[in-house]
PQR file with spaces between the fields and no chain letter, atoms N, CA, C, O and H, PARSE charges and radii, in Angstrom:
ATOM       1  N    UNK     1      39.884   21.419    0.470 -0.4000 1.5000
ATOM       2  CA   UNK     1      39.714   22.727    1.053 -0.0000 2.0000
ATOM       3  C    UNK     1      38.532   22.692    2.024  0.5500 1.7000
ATOM       4  O    UNK     1      37.444   22.231    1.680 -0.5500 1.4000
ATOM       5  N    UNK     2      38.761   23.180    3.222 -0.4000 1.5000
ATOM       6  CA   UNK     2      37.736   23.185    4.256 -0.0000 2.0000
ATOM       7  C    UNK     2      36.755   24.318    4.008  0.5500 1.7000
ATOM       8  O    UNK     2      37.156   25.444    3.714 -0.5500 1.4000
ATOM       9  H    UNK     2      39.645   23.555    3.502  0.4000 1.0000
ATOM      10  N    UNK     3      35.462   24.015    4.130 -0.4000 1.5000
ATOM      11  CA   UNK     3      34.431   25.030    3.985 -0.0000 2.0000
ATOM      12  C    UNK     3      34.285   25.769    5.314  0.5500 1.7000
ATOM      13  O    UNK     3      34.133   25.148    6.366 -0.5500 1.4000
ATOM      14  H    UNK     3      35.137   23.100    4.369  0.4000 1.0000
ATOM      15  N    UNK     4      34.330   27.073    5.258 -0.4000 1.5000
ATOM      16  CA   UNK     4      34.168   27.902    6.461 -0.0000 2.0000
ATOM      17  C    UNK     4      32.711   28.338    6.532  0.5500 1.7000
ATOM      18  O    UNK     4      32.182   28.935    5.594 -0.5500 1.4000
ATOM      19  H    UNK     4      34.454   27.578    4.404  0.4000 1.0000
ATOM      20  N    UNK     5      32.071   28.035    7.655 -0.4000 1.5000
ATOM      21  CA   UNK     5      30.670   28.375    7.853 -0.0000 2.0000
ATOM      22  C    UNK     5      30.546   29.713    8.583  0.5500 1.7000
ATOM      23  O    UNK     5      31.475   30.170    9.248 -0.5500 1.4000
ATOM      24  H    UNK     5      32.501   27.551    8.417  0.4000 1.0000
ATOM      25  N    UNK     6      29.368   30.324    8.438 -0.4000 1.5000
ATOM      26  CA   UNK     6      29.123   31.621    9.077 -0.0000 2.0000
ATOM      27  C    UNK     6      29.245   31.518   10.590  0.5500 1.7000
ATOM      28  O    UNK     6      29.709   32.454   11.240 -0.5500 1.4000
ATOM      29  H    UNK     6      28.612   29.953    7.899  0.4000 1.0000
ATOM      30  N    UNK     7      28.831   30.390   11.153 -0.4000 1.5000
ATOM      31  CA   UNK     7      28.922   30.238   12.607 -0.0000 2.0000
ATOM      32  C    UNK     7      30.376   30.214   13.058  0.5500 1.7000
ATOM      33  O    UNK     7      30.690   30.670   14.157 -0.5500 1.4000
ATOM      34  H    UNK     7      28.454   29.630   10.625  0.4000 1.0000
ATOM      35  N    UNK     8      31.271   29.685   12.218 -0.4000 1.5000
ATOM      36  CA   UNK     8      32.689   29.688   12.564 -0.0000 2.0000
ATOM      37  C    UNK     8      33.247   31.109   12.548  0.5500 1.7000
ATOM      38  O    UNK     8      34.043   31.474   13.413 -0.5500 1.4000
ATOM      39  H    UNK     8      31.016   29.314   11.325  0.4000 1.0000
ATOM      40  N    UNK     9      32.835   31.901   11.576 -0.4000 1.5000
ATOM      41  CA   UNK     9      33.292   33.281   11.506 -0.0000 2.0000
ATOM      42  C    UNK     9      32.803   34.044   12.729  0.5500 1.7000
ATOM      43  O    UNK     9      33.545   34.821   13.329 -0.5500 1.4000
ATOM      44  H    UNK     9      32.189   31.604   10.873  0.4000 1.0000
ATOM      45  N    UNK    10      31.544   33.811   13.089 -0.4000 1.5000
ATOM      46  CA   UNK    10      30.987   34.460   14.278 -0.0000 2.0000
ATOM      47  C    UNK    10      31.746   34.039   15.526  0.5500 1.7000
ATOM      48  O    UNK    10      32.077   34.874   16.367 -0.5500 1.4000
ATOM      49  H    UNK    10      30.941   33.179   12.601  0.4000 1.0000
ATOM      50  N    UNK    11      32.021   32.744   15.649 -0.4000 1.5000
ATOM      51  CA   UNK    11      32.763   32.234   16.801 -0.0000 2.0000
ATOM      52  C    UNK    11      34.164   32.831   16.841  0.5500 1.7000
ATOM      53  O    UNK    11      34.648   33.210   17.907 -0.5500 1.4000
ATOM      54  H    UNK    11      31.752   32.066   14.966  0.4000 1.0000
ATOM      55  N    UNK    12      34.812   32.913   15.696 -0.4000 1.5000
ATOM      56  CA   UNK    12      36.162   33.461   15.632 -0.0000 2.0000
ATOM      57  C    UNK    12      36.167   34.947   15.994  0.5500 1.7000
ATOM      58  O    UNK    12      37.038   35.408   16.733 -0.5500 1.4000
ATOM      59  H    UNK    12      34.419   32.605   14.830  0.4000 1.0000
ATOM      60  N    UNK    13      35.194   35.692   15.472 -0.4000 1.5000
ATOM      61  CA   UNK    13      35.182   37.129   15.758 -0.0000 2.0000
ATOM      62  C    UNK    13      34.831   37.396   17.221  0.5500 1.7000
ATOM      63  O    UNK    13      35.246   38.411   17.780 -0.5500 1.4000
ATOM      64  H    UNK    13      34.487   35.318   14.872  0.4000 1.0000
ATOM      65  N    UNK    14      34.073   36.495   17.846 -0.4000 1.5000
ATOM      66  CA   UNK    14      33.737   36.670   19.261 -0.0000 2.0000
ATOM      67  C    UNK    14      34.937   36.346   20.148  0.5500 1.7000
ATOM      68  O    UNK    14      35.277   37.109   21.052 -0.5500 1.4000
ATOM      69  H    UNK    14      33.736   35.670   17.393  0.4000 1.0000
ATOM      70  N    UNK    15      35.575   35.199   19.877 -0.4000 1.5000
ATOM      71  CA   UNK    15      36.720   34.800   20.693 -0.0000 2.0000
ATOM      72  C    UNK    15      37.618   33.869   19.874  0.5500 1.7000
ATOM      73  O    UNK    15      37.243   32.735   19.574 -0.5500 1.4000
ATOM      74  H    UNK    15      35.299   34.579   19.142  0.4000 1.0000
ATOM      75  N    UNK    16      38.797   34.359   19.520 -0.4000 1.5000
ATOM      76  CA   UNK    16      39.736   33.594   18.696 -0.0000 2.0000
ATOM      77  C    UNK    16      40.135   32.295   19.391  0.5500 1.7000
ATOM      78  O    UNK    16      40.244   31.251   18.748 -0.5500 1.4000
ATOM      79  H    UNK    16      39.101   35.280   19.763  0.4000 1.0000
ATOM      80  N    UNK    17      40.353   32.361   20.699 -0.4000 1.5000
ATOM      81  CA   UNK    17      40.806   31.184   21.441 -0.0000 2.0000
ATOM      82  C    UNK    17      39.711   30.114   21.490  0.5500 1.7000
ATOM      83  O    UNK    17      39.990   28.926   21.328 -0.5500 1.4000
ATOM      84  H    UNK    17      40.265   33.209   21.221  0.4000 1.0000
ATOM      85  N    UNK    18      38.465   30.544   21.714 -0.4000 1.5000
ATOM      86  CA   UNK    18      37.351   29.586   21.744 -0.0000 2.0000
ATOM      87  C    UNK    18      37.212   28.898   20.391  0.5500 1.7000
ATOM      88  O    UNK    18      36.955   27.696   20.325 -0.5500 1.4000
ATOM      89  H    UNK    18      38.239   31.509   21.845  0.4000 1.0000
ATOM      90  N    UNK    19      37.381   29.658   19.318 -0.4000 1.5000
ATOM      91  CA   UNK    19      37.317   29.075   17.980 -0.0000 2.0000
ATOM      92  C    UNK    19      38.426   28.034   17.806  0.5500 1.7000
ATOM      93  O    UNK    19      38.187   26.952   17.271 -0.5500 1.4000
ATOM      94  H    UNK    19      37.589   30.634   19.372  0.4000 1.0000
ATOM      95  N    UNK    20      39.638   28.366   18.258 -0.4000 1.5000
ATOM      96  CA   UNK    20      40.757   27.443   18.126 -0.0000 2.0000
ATOM      97  C    UNK    20      40.486   26.159   18.910  0.5500 1.7000
ATOM      98  O    UNK    20      40.713   25.059   18.405 -0.5500 1.4000
ATOM      99  H    UNK    20      39.832   29.245   18.693  0.4000 1.0000
ATOM     100  N    UNK    21      39.997   26.302   20.153 -0.4000 1.5000
ATOM     101  CA   UNK    21      39.669   25.113   20.952 -0.0000 2.0000
ATOM     102  C    UNK    21      38.624   24.254   20.249  0.5500 1.7000
ATOM     103  O    UNK    21      38.715   23.026   20.243 -0.5500 1.4000
ATOM     104  H    UNK    21      39.813   27.195   20.563  0.4000 1.0000
ATOM     105  N    UNK    22      37.648   24.906   19.666 -0.4000 1.5000
ATOM     106  CA   UNK    22      36.610   24.166   18.950 -0.0000 2.0000
ATOM     107  C    UNK    22      37.217   23.410   17.769  0.5500 1.7000
ATOM     108  O    UNK    22      36.831   22.270   17.508 -0.5500 1.4000
ATOM     109  H    UNK    22      37.574   25.903   19.671  0.4000 1.0000
ATOM     110  N    UNK    23      38.150   24.017   17.058 -0.4000 1.5000
ATOM     111  CA   UNK    23      38.794   23.364   15.924 -0.0000 2.0000
ATOM     112  C    UNK    23      39.648   22.176   16.366  0.5500 1.7000
ATOM     113  O    UNK    23      39.828   21.226   15.605 -0.5500 1.4000
ATOM     114  H    UNK    23      38.463   24.943   17.270  0.4000 1.0000
ATOM     115  N    UNK    24      40.179   22.224   17.600 -0.4000 1.5000
ATOM     116  CA   UNK    24      41.002   21.147   18.126 -0.0000 2.0000
ATOM     117  C    UNK    24      40.179   20.013   18.721  0.5500 1.7000
ATOM     118  O    UNK    24      40.729   18.985   19.114 -0.5500 1.4000
ATOM     119  H    UNK    24      40.033   22.996   18.219  0.4000 1.0000
ATOM     120  N    UNK    25      38.852   20.197   18.791 -0.4000 1.5000
ATOM     121  CA   UNK    25      37.978   19.140   19.288 -0.0000 2.0000
ATOM     122  C    UNK    25      37.690   19.216   20.777  0.5500 1.7000
ATOM     123  O    UNK    25      37.098   18.288   21.329 -0.5500 1.4000
ATOM     124  H    UNK    25      38.404   21.032   18.472  0.4000 1.0000
ATOM     125  N    UNK    26      38.085   20.286   21.440 -0.4000 1.5000
ATOM     126  CA   UNK    26      37.794   20.428   22.860 -0.0000 2.0000
ATOM     127  C    UNK    26      36.324   20.753   23.064  0.5500 1.7000
ATOM     128  O    UNK    26      35.736   21.531   22.313 -0.5500 1.4000
ATOM     129  H    UNK    26      38.566   21.040   20.992  0.4000 1.0000
ATOM     130  N    UNK    27      35.739   20.145   24.092 -0.4000 1.5000
ATOM     131  CA   UNK    27      34.357   20.425   24.447 -0.0000 2.0000
ATOM     132  C    UNK    27      34.303   21.600   25.412  0.5500 1.7000
ATOM     133  O    UNK    27      35.165   21.751   26.277 -0.5500 1.4000
ATOM     134  H    UNK    27      36.217   19.513   24.702  0.4000 1.0000
ATOM     135  N    UNK    28      33.281   22.427   25.251 -0.4000 1.5000
ATOM     136  CA   UNK    28      33.096   23.559   26.153 -0.0000 2.0000
ATOM     137  C    UNK    28      32.659   23.055   27.525  0.5500 1.7000
ATOM     138  O    UNK    28      31.944   22.058   27.629 -0.5500 1.4000
ATOM     139  H    UNK    28      32.580   22.304   24.548  0.4000 1.0000
ATOM     140  N    UNK    29      33.090   23.745   28.569 -0.4000 1.5000
ATOM     141  CA   UNK    29      32.732   23.338   29.927 -0.0000 2.0000
ATOM     142  C    UNK    29      31.337   23.801   30.327  0.5500 1.7000
ATOM     143  O    UNK    29      30.789   23.305   31.311 -0.5500 1.4000
ATOM     144  H    UNK    29      33.671   24.555   28.484  0.4000 1.0000
ATOM     145  N    UNK    30      30.766   24.713   29.610 -0.4000 1.5000
ATOM     146  CA   UNK    30      29.455   25.246   29.979 -0.0000 2.0000
ATOM     147  C    UNK    30      28.333   24.627   29.134  0.5500 1.7000
ATOM     148  O    UNK    30      27.527   25.341   28.537 -0.5500 1.4000
ATOM     149  H    UNK    30      31.210   25.116   28.810  0.4000 1.0000
ATOM     150  N    UNK    31      28.295   23.310   29.094 -0.4000 1.5000
ATOM     151  CA   UNK    31      27.303   22.603   28.297 -0.0000 2.0000
ATOM     152  C    UNK    31      25.872   22.884   28.771  0.5500 1.7000
ATOM     153  O    UNK    31      24.946   22.925   27.961 -0.5500 1.4000
ATOM     154  H    UNK    31      28.949   22.730   29.579  0.4000 1.0000
ATOM     155  N    UNK    32      25.694   23.078   30.082 -0.4000 1.5000
ATOM     156  CA   UNK    32      24.354   23.363   30.610 -0.0000 2.0000
ATOM     157  C    UNK    32      23.841   24.687   30.060  0.5500 1.7000
ATOM     158  O    UNK    32      22.692   24.780   29.629 -0.5500 1.4000
ATOM     159  H    UNK    32      26.446   23.045   30.740  0.4000 1.0000
ATOM     160  N    UNK    33      24.686   25.706   30.073 -0.4000 1.5000
ATOM     161  CA   UNK    33      24.287   27.009   29.554 -0.0000 2.0000
ATOM     162  C    UNK    33      24.019   26.939   28.048  0.5500 1.7000
ATOM     163  O    UNK    33      23.071   27.551   27.555 -0.5500 1.4000
ATOM     164  H    UNK    33      25.620   25.631   30.423  0.4000 1.0000
ATOM     165  N    UNK    34      24.843   26.201   27.328 -0.4000 1.5000
ATOM     166  CA   UNK    34      24.644   26.059   25.891 -0.0000 2.0000
ATOM     167  C    UNK    34      23.324   25.356   25.584  0.5500 1.7000
ATOM     168  O    UNK    34      22.605   25.755   24.668 -0.5500 1.4000
ATOM     169  H    UNK    34      25.613   25.704   27.728  0.4000 1.0000
ATOM     170  N    UNK    35      23.005   24.311   26.350 -0.4000 1.5000
ATOM     171  CA   UNK    35      21.746   23.597   26.150 -0.0000 2.0000
ATOM     172  C    UNK    35      20.566   24.519   26.456  0.5500 1.7000
ATOM     173  O    UNK    35      19.555   24.488   25.753 -0.5500 1.4000
ATOM     174  H    UNK    35      23.590   23.987   27.095  0.4000 1.0000
ATOM     175  N    UNK    36      20.690   25.334   27.497 -0.4000 1.5000
ATOM     176  CA   UNK    36      19.643   26.296   27.821 -0.0000 2.0000
ATOM     177  C    UNK    36      19.449   27.312   26.714  0.5500 1.7000
ATOM     178  O    UNK    36      18.319   27.685   26.398 -0.5500 1.4000
ATOM     179  H    UNK    36      21.511   25.359   28.067  0.4000 1.0000
ATOM     180  N    UNK    37      20.537   27.758   26.129 -0.4000 1.5000
ATOM     181  CA   UNK    37      20.456   28.706   25.013 -0.0000 2.0000
ATOM     182  C    UNK    37      19.797   28.093   23.801  0.5500 1.7000
ATOM     183  O    UNK    37      19.005   28.748   23.124 -0.5500 1.4000
ATOM     184  H    UNK    37      21.455   27.455   26.386  0.4000 1.0000
ATOM     185  N    UNK    38      20.117   26.834   23.518 -0.4000 1.5000
ATOM     186  CA   UNK    38      19.482   26.146   22.395 -0.0000 2.0000
ATOM     187  C    UNK    38      17.988   25.999   22.631  0.5500 1.7000
ATOM     188  O    UNK    38      17.190   26.204   21.717 -0.5500 1.4000
ATOM     189  H    UNK    38      20.760   26.301   24.068  0.4000 1.0000
ATOM     190  N    UNK    39      17.607   25.644   23.856 -0.4000 1.5000
ATOM     191  CA   UNK    39      16.188   25.501   24.187 -0.0000 2.0000
ATOM     192  C    UNK    39      15.466   26.841   24.035  0.5500 1.7000
ATOM     193  O    UNK    39      14.352   26.896   23.515 -0.5500 1.4000
ATOM     194  H    UNK    39      18.255   25.478   24.599  0.4000 1.0000
ATOM     195  N    UNK    40      16.105   27.916   24.488 -0.4000 1.5000
ATOM     196  CA   UNK    40      15.511   29.248   24.343 -0.0000 2.0000
ATOM     197  C    UNK    40      15.286   29.587   22.868  0.5500 1.7000
ATOM     198  O    UNK    40      14.223   30.089   22.501 -0.5500 1.4000
ATOM     199  H    UNK    40      17.011   27.872   24.910  0.4000 1.0000
ATOM     200  N    UNK    41      16.277   29.315   22.029 -0.4000 1.5000
ATOM     201  CA   UNK    41      16.146   29.618   20.604 -0.0000 2.0000
ATOM     202  C    UNK    41      15.066   28.760   19.956  0.5500 1.7000
ATOM     203  O    UNK    41      14.344   29.235   19.079 -0.5500 1.4000
ATOM     204  H    UNK    41      17.140   28.908   22.327  0.4000 1.0000
ATOM     205  N    UNK    42      14.946   27.505   20.374 -0.4000 1.5000
ATOM     206  CA   UNK    42      13.886   26.652   19.850 -0.0000 2.0000
ATOM     207  C    UNK    42      12.508   27.195   20.209  0.5500 1.7000
ATOM     208  O    UNK    42      11.617   27.252   19.360 -0.5500 1.4000
ATOM     209  H    UNK    42      15.532   27.119   21.086  0.4000 1.0000
ATOM     210  N    UNK    43      12.332   27.599   21.482 -0.4000 1.5000
ATOM     211  CA   UNK    43      11.046   28.165   21.914 -0.0000 2.0000
ATOM     212  C    UNK    43      10.741   29.453   21.155  0.5500 1.7000
ATOM     213  O    UNK    43       9.609   29.676   20.727 -0.5500 1.4000
ATOM     214  H    UNK    43      13.055   27.553   22.171  0.4000 1.0000
ATOM     215  N    UNK    44      11.756   30.295   20.992 -0.4000 1.5000
ATOM     216  CA   UNK    44      11.563   31.556   20.276 -0.0000 2.0000
ATOM     217  C    UNK    44      11.166   31.288   18.818  0.5500 1.7000
ATOM     218  O    UNK    44      10.277   31.950   18.283 -0.5500 1.4000
ATOM     219  H    UNK    44      12.675   30.114   21.339  0.4000 1.0000
ATOM     220  N    UNK    45      11.817   30.334   18.190 -0.4000 1.5000
ATOM     221  CA   UNK    45      11.486   29.988   16.806 -0.0000 2.0000
ATOM     222  C    UNK    45      10.055   29.504   16.669  0.5500 1.7000
ATOM     223  O    UNK    45       9.357   29.874   15.726 -0.5500 1.4000
ATOM     224  H    UNK    45      12.540   29.797   18.625  0.4000 1.0000
ATOM     225  N    UNK    46       9.614   28.670   17.618 -0.4000 1.5000
ATOM     226  CA   UNK    46       8.218   28.208   17.588 -0.0000 2.0000
ATOM     227  C    UNK    46       7.259   29.367   17.781  0.5500 1.7000
ATOM     228  O    UNK    46       6.207   29.415   17.143 -0.5500 1.4000
ATOM     229  H    UNK    46      10.182   28.369   18.385  0.4000 1.0000
ATOM     230  N    UNK    47       7.611   30.309   18.659 -0.4000 1.5000
ATOM     231  CA   UNK    47       6.750   31.477   18.895 -0.0000 2.0000
ATOM     232  C    UNK    47       6.651   32.337   17.634  0.5500 1.7000
ATOM     233  O    UNK    47       5.578   32.854   17.321 -0.5500 1.4000
ATOM     234  H    UNK    47       8.465   30.270   19.178  0.4000 1.0000
ATOM     235  N    UNK    48       7.751   32.492   16.917 -0.4000 1.5000
ATOM     236  CA   UNK    48       7.747   33.283   15.684 -0.0000 2.0000
ATOM     237  C    UNK    48       6.860   32.621   14.634  0.5500 1.7000
ATOM     238  O    UNK    48       6.083   33.300   13.962 -0.5500 1.4000
ATOM     239  H    UNK    48       8.623   32.072   17.171  0.4000 1.0000
ATOM     240  N    UNK    49       6.969   31.307   14.489 -0.4000 1.5000
ATOM     241  CA   UNK    49       6.140   30.590   13.518 -0.0000 2.0000
ATOM     242  C    UNK    49       4.669   30.699   13.891  0.5500 1.7000
ATOM     243  O    UNK    49       3.825   30.933   13.026 -0.5500 1.4000
ATOM     244  H    UNK    49       7.600   30.755   15.035  0.4000 1.0000
ATOM     245  N    UNK    50       4.351   30.531   15.181 -0.4000 1.5000
ATOM     246  CA   UNK    50       2.964   30.630   15.638 -0.0000 2.0000
ATOM     247  C    UNK    50       2.415   32.025   15.373  0.5500 1.7000
ATOM     248  O    UNK    50       1.289   32.169   14.897 -0.5500 1.4000
ATOM     249  H    UNK    50       5.036   30.341   15.884  0.4000 1.0000
ATOM     250  N    UNK    51       3.199   33.046   15.676 -0.4000 1.5000
ATOM     251  CA   UNK    51       2.759   34.422   15.441 -0.0000 2.0000
ATOM     252  C    UNK    51       2.527   34.671   13.957  0.5500 1.7000
ATOM     253  O    UNK    51       1.564   35.341   13.585 -0.5500 1.4000
ATOM     254  H    UNK    51       4.113   32.928   16.063  0.4000 1.0000
ATOM     255  N    UNK    52       3.391   34.144   13.115 -0.4000 1.5000
ATOM     256  CA   UNK    52       3.222   34.307   11.670 -0.0000 2.0000
ATOM     257  C    UNK    52       1.937   33.644   11.194  0.5500 1.7000
ATOM     258  O    UNK    52       1.228   34.195   10.352 -0.5500 1.4000
ATOM     259  H    UNK    52       4.174   33.599   13.418  0.4000 1.0000
ATOM     260  N    UNK    53       1.634   32.469   11.724 -0.4000 1.5000
ATOM     261  CA   UNK    53       0.402   31.769   11.345 -0.0000 2.0000
ATOM     262  C    UNK    53      -0.826   32.565   11.777  0.5500 1.7000
ATOM     263  O    UNK    53      -1.773   32.710   11.004 -0.5500 1.4000
ATOM     264  H    UNK    53       2.210   32.021   12.408  0.4000 1.0000
ATOM     265  N    UNK    54      -0.818   33.082   13.005 -0.4000 1.5000
ATOM     266  CA   UNK    54      -1.949   33.865   13.481 -0.0000 2.0000
ATOM     267  C    UNK    54      -2.098   35.169   12.693  0.5500 1.7000
ATOM     268  O    UNK    54      -3.219   35.613   12.448 -0.5500 1.4000
ATOM     269  H    UNK    54      -0.048   32.964   13.633  0.4000 1.0000
ATOM     270  N    UNK    55      -1.000   35.778   12.300 -0.4000 1.5000
ATOM     271  CA   UNK    55      -1.061   37.000   11.500 -0.0000 2.0000
ATOM     272  C    UNK    55      -1.684   36.708   10.143  0.5500 1.7000
ATOM     273  O    UNK    55      -2.533   37.467    9.675 -0.5500 1.4000
ATOM     274  H    UNK    55      -0.088   35.418   12.499  0.4000 1.0000
ATOM     275  N    UNK    56      -1.274   35.624    9.510 -0.4000 1.5000
ATOM     276  CA   UNK    56      -1.840   35.229    8.219 -0.0000 2.0000
ATOM     277  C    UNK    56      -3.327   34.939    8.359  0.5500 1.7000
ATOM     278  O    UNK    56      -4.121   35.346    7.512 -0.5500 1.4000
ATOM     279  H    UNK    56      -0.584   35.008    9.890  0.4000 1.0000
ATOM     280  N    UNK    57      -3.705   34.248    9.410 -0.4000 1.5000
ATOM     281  CA   UNK    57      -5.112   33.941    9.662 -0.0000 2.0000
ATOM     282  C    UNK    57      -5.913   35.226    9.877  0.5500 1.7000
ATOM     283  O    UNK    57      -7.028   35.353    9.371 -0.5500 1.4000
ATOM     284  H    UNK    57      -3.060   33.917   10.099  0.4000 1.0000
ATOM     285  N    UNK    58      -5.356   36.169   10.618 -0.4000 1.5000
ATOM     286  CA   UNK    58      -6.043   37.440   10.863 -0.0000 2.0000
ATOM     287  C    UNK    58      -6.258   38.213    9.563  0.5500 1.7000
ATOM     288  O    UNK    58      -7.329   38.782    9.351 -0.5500 1.4000
ATOM     289  H    UNK    58      -4.451   36.065   11.030  0.4000 1.0000
ATOM     290  N    UNK    59      -5.248   38.236    8.692 -0.4000 1.5000
ATOM     291  CA   UNK    59      -5.419   38.906    7.410 -0.0000 2.0000
ATOM     292  C    UNK    59      -6.479   38.214    6.567  0.5500 1.7000
ATOM     293  O    UNK    59      -7.253   38.871    5.871 -0.5500 1.4000
ATOM     294  H    UNK    59      -4.378   37.774    8.864  0.4000 1.0000
ATOM     295  N    UNK    60      -6.514   36.894    6.629 -0.4000 1.5000
ATOM     296  CA   UNK    60      -7.552   36.151    5.900 -0.0000 2.0000
ATOM     297  C    UNK    60      -8.941   36.521    6.386  0.5500 1.7000
ATOM     298  O    UNK    60      -9.839   36.746    5.574 -0.5500 1.4000
ATOM     299  H    UNK    60      -5.885   36.360    7.194  0.4000 1.0000
ATOM     300  N    UNK    61      -9.137   36.587    7.718 -0.4000 1.5000
ATOM     301  CA   UNK    61     -10.428   36.987    8.261 -0.0000 2.0000
ATOM     302  C    UNK    61     -10.774   38.433    7.884  0.5500 1.7000
ATOM     303  O    UNK    61     -11.936   38.745    7.623 -0.5500 1.4000
ATOM     304  H    UNK    61      -8.408   36.404    8.377  0.4000 1.0000
ATOM     305  N    UNK    62      -9.780   39.300    7.855 -0.4000 1.5000
ATOM     306  CA   UNK    62     -10.015   40.686    7.459 -0.0000 2.0000
ATOM     307  C    UNK    62     -10.496   40.761    6.011  0.5500 1.7000
ATOM     308  O    UNK    62     -11.430   41.501    5.703 -0.5500 1.4000
ATOM     309  H    UNK    62      -8.836   39.047    8.067  0.4000 1.0000
ATOM     310  N    UNK    63      -9.870   40.010    5.136 -0.4000 1.5000
ATOM     311  CA   UNK    63     -10.276   39.992    3.728 -0.0000 2.0000
ATOM     312  C    UNK    63     -11.694   39.443    3.600  0.5500 1.7000
ATOM     313  O    UNK    63     -12.496   39.975    2.833 -0.5500 1.4000
ATOM     314  H    UNK    63      -9.111   39.409    5.386  0.4000 1.0000
ATOM     315  N    UNK    64     -12.008   38.383    4.343 -0.4000 1.5000
ATOM     316  CA   UNK    64     -13.371   37.836    4.310 -0.0000 2.0000
ATOM     317  C    UNK    64     -14.390   38.848    4.825  0.5500 1.7000
ATOM     318  O    UNK    64     -15.481   38.963    4.266 -0.5500 1.4000
ATOM     319  H    UNK    64     -11.356   37.950    4.966  0.4000 1.0000
ATOM     320  N    UNK    65     -14.050   39.579    5.877 -0.4000 1.5000
ATOM     321  CA   UNK    65     -14.962   40.576    6.427 -0.0000 2.0000
ATOM     322  C    UNK    65     -15.211   41.704    5.429  0.5500 1.7000
ATOM     323  O    UNK    65     -16.350   42.138    5.258 -0.5500 1.4000
ATOM     324  H    UNK    65     -13.164   39.485    6.331  0.4000 1.0000
ATOM     325  N    UNK    66     -14.165   42.177    4.776 -0.4000 1.5000
ATOM     326  CA   UNK    66     -14.314   43.231    3.774 -0.0000 2.0000
ATOM     327  C    UNK    66     -15.146   42.733    2.601  0.5500 1.7000
ATOM     328  O    UNK    66     -15.992   43.465    2.087 -0.5500 1.4000
ATOM     329  H    UNK    66     -13.240   41.824    4.915  0.4000 1.0000
ATOM     330  N    UNK    67     -14.916   41.495    2.171 -0.4000 1.5000
ATOM     331  CA   UNK    67     -15.708   40.926    1.070 -0.0000 2.0000
ATOM     332  C    UNK    67     -17.175   40.797    1.474  0.5500 1.7000
ATOM     333  O    UNK    67     -18.059   41.126    0.683 -0.5500 1.4000
ATOM     334  H    UNK    67     -14.229   40.900    2.588  0.4000 1.0000
ATOM     335  N    UNK    68     -17.449   40.320    2.696 -0.4000 1.5000
ATOM     336  CA   UNK    68     -18.828   40.185    3.158 -0.0000 2.0000
ATOM     337  C    UNK    68     -19.508   41.545    3.266  0.5500 1.7000
ATOM     338  O    UNK    68     -20.676   41.680    2.901 -0.5500 1.4000
ATOM     339  H    UNK    68     -16.730   40.053    3.338  0.4000 1.0000
ATOM     340  N    UNK    69     -18.795   42.550    3.761 -0.4000 1.5000
ATOM     341  CA   UNK    69     -19.347   43.897    3.860 -0.0000 2.0000
ATOM     342  C    UNK    69     -19.649   44.454    2.475  0.5500 1.7000
ATOM     343  O    UNK    69     -20.688   45.082    2.271 -0.5500 1.4000
ATOM     344  H    UNK    69     -17.846   42.440    4.057  0.4000 1.0000
ATOM     345  N    UNK    70     -18.756   44.230    1.529 -0.4000 1.5000
ATOM     346  CA   UNK    70     -18.965   44.702    0.161 -0.0000 2.0000
ATOM     347  C    UNK    70     -20.194   44.039   -0.451  0.5500 1.7000
ATOM     348  O    UNK    70     -21.020   44.707   -1.072 -0.5500 1.4000
ATOM     349  H    UNK    70     -17.912   43.720    1.694  0.4000 1.0000
ATOM     350  N    UNK    71     -20.312   42.745   -0.276 -0.4000 1.5000
ATOM     351  CA   UNK    71     -21.474   42.025   -0.809 -0.0000 2.0000
ATOM     352  C    UNK    71     -22.758   42.527   -0.154  0.5500 1.7000
ATOM     353  O    UNK    71     -23.770   42.698   -0.834 -0.5500 1.4000
ATOM     354  H    UNK    71     -19.641   42.202    0.229  0.4000 1.0000
ATOM     355  N    UNK    72     -22.732   42.760    1.138 -0.4000 1.5000
ATOM     356  CA   UNK    72     -23.911   43.235    1.854 -0.0000 2.0000
ATOM     357  C    UNK    72     -24.309   44.635    1.380  0.5500 1.7000
ATOM     358  O    UNK    72     -25.490   44.910    1.168 -0.5500 1.4000
ATOM     359  H    UNK    72     -21.910   42.621    1.690  0.4000 1.0000
ATOM     360  N    UNK    73     -23.307   45.529    1.213 -0.4000 1.5000
ATOM     361  CA   UNK    73     -23.598   46.886    0.746 -0.0000 2.0000
ATOM     362  C    UNK    73     -24.148   46.893   -0.670  0.5500 1.7000
ATOM     363  O    UNK    73     -25.095   47.622   -0.963 -0.5500 1.4000
ATOM     364  H    UNK    73     -22.347   45.305    1.385  0.4000 1.0000
ATOM     365  N    UNK    74     -23.569   46.095   -1.546 -0.4000 1.5000
ATOM     366  CA   UNK    74     -24.054   46.025   -2.929 -0.0000 2.0000
ATOM     367  C    UNK    74     -25.469   45.463   -2.944  0.5500 1.7000
ATOM     368  O    UNK    74     -26.295   45.925   -3.731 -0.5500 1.4000
ATOM     369  H    UNK    74     -22.800   45.503   -1.309  0.4000 1.0000
ATOM     370  N    UNK    75     -25.773   44.488   -2.108 -0.4000 1.5000
ATOM     371  CA   UNK    75     -27.120   43.913   -2.048 -0.0000 2.0000
ATOM     372  C    UNK    75     -28.155   44.891   -1.542  0.5500 1.7000
ATOM     373  O    UNK    75     -29.305   44.851   -1.979 -0.5500 1.4000
ATOM     374  H    UNK    75     -25.102   44.112   -1.468  0.4000 1.0000
ATOM     375  N    UNK    76     -27.771   45.775   -0.623 -0.4000 1.5000
ATOM     376  CA   UNK    76     -28.719   46.758   -0.085 -0.0000 2.0000
ATOM     377  C    UNK    76     -28.920   47.949   -0.997  0.5500 1.7000
ATOM     378  O    UNK    76     -29.958   48.608   -0.926 -0.5500 1.4000
ATOM     379  H    UNK    76     -26.837   45.808   -0.268  0.4000 1.0000
ATOM     380  N    UNK    77     -27.964   48.240   -1.845 -0.4000 1.5000
ATOM     381  CA   UNK    77     -28.098   49.376   -2.774 -0.0000 2.0000
ATOM     382  C    UNK    77     -29.033   49.009   -3.915  0.5500 1.7000
ATOM     383  O    UNK    77     -29.817   49.844   -4.368 -0.5500 1.4000
ATOM     384  H    UNK    77     -27.121   47.705   -1.904  0.4000 1.0000
ATOM     385  N    UNK    78     -28.962   47.803   -4.372 -0.4000 1.5000
ATOM     386  CA   UNK    78     -29.772   47.366   -5.521 -0.0000 2.0000
ATOM     387  C    UNK    78     -31.131   47.056   -5.072  0.5500 1.7000
ATOM     388  O    UNK    78     -31.975   46.670   -5.880 -0.5500 1.4000
ATOM     389  H    UNK    78     -28.325   47.124   -4.004  0.4000 1.0000
């Protein structure tokens, strides 16, 4: 039994004929556009990971700042 992947369902729902050609082993004629799309998705994925890292780092600095402020305030009260 052949396993059906989500990308196949997406391809089929977008264009039944394109899905059929893909199943028959035909190569798409717009390989340049497909390669450009893959490159775009790769760049976007790297940007998302970088943004997530910077967000985590920013929260870490915020926690350190709040802890330092708390320690400073407690030291000045006593």
